[in-house]
N, C-alpha and C positions, 0 to 999 in steps of 0.2 A: 543549515540547522534541521534535521531531521523530523525537531518535532511539528517545523511548518510544512515540511514537504510531504508528512503523512495530512495537515490539517487541508494544506492545496488538493490533495489527491482524492480526499474527503468533500471538498468543496465540489470537484468534478464533477462529478458522481451526481452530480442537479443535473447540468446539463446532458448527462445522460439520460437519467430520467426523464425528462422532456424532447426528448429526441433531438437535442442540439446536435450540431456538427458545428463545434467552436474550436478552433484551432489558432487559437489567440489567446496568447499568455497560459497556457493548458498544454499537458503531458499526451498527444493523441495517442500513444502509444498504450499508455495506461486506461484512457476512455475505450480505446477497443479489447480492451481484456477481457479475459472472459470475469475477471474479478469482480471488474468495475458494472460490468452489466451484473453479474448475481447481486449485488450489492444493491442496485437501483431497482428491482426486482421490488424486493425488499421496502423500499420510498418511493412509488407507485403514490401514496397519499400524502407525502411532506409537500408542503406548501412553499417554501422558501429552503434556500443552499443552509441557512444557520440550519432548519429544522433537520436537516441531512445529514451535518455532521453532529447535528448533538443523536441522531440512530446509532451511526458510527460510533461517536465516543463510547455510548451507553454500552452496543452490541458488537464491537470487532476490539480482540486482543491484539493491541502489538508491541513485539518484542525487539528488541538490538540485539540481532545475534552480536557474540563476543566473536570474538578471530584466538582467544587465549583454549587451552587444551588442556587438556589433564595435569593437576602438581602447577599450574603457575607458567609452564614454560610455554611460549612462544614459538618454539619451533615447530612444524609439523610433523604429524607421526608419518613414518612413512613405512612400509609394507613389501618386501621381493621387488623394492628397486622401481613402487611404485609411490609418488611426490602427491597428495591428498591436499596439496597447497590448493589453495580457489582464486 
């Protein structure tokens, strides 16, 4: 579930703000990312993980990227033999 994964990441920012090296039930790669570090810088005055999540929900826009292309065609475009599929 994407919504739960985003909430989990927002919760992990709490550990980053406190300088905790928690690897149990966390995404260590996310916690070490520059994004997590940046967000943690905005949440240094937060008193709980719930407060961090509230700040993130209020200030971070999360969008799900669609794999659809122009005209509803799901076939990836090609140009001069290049495949843009990801």
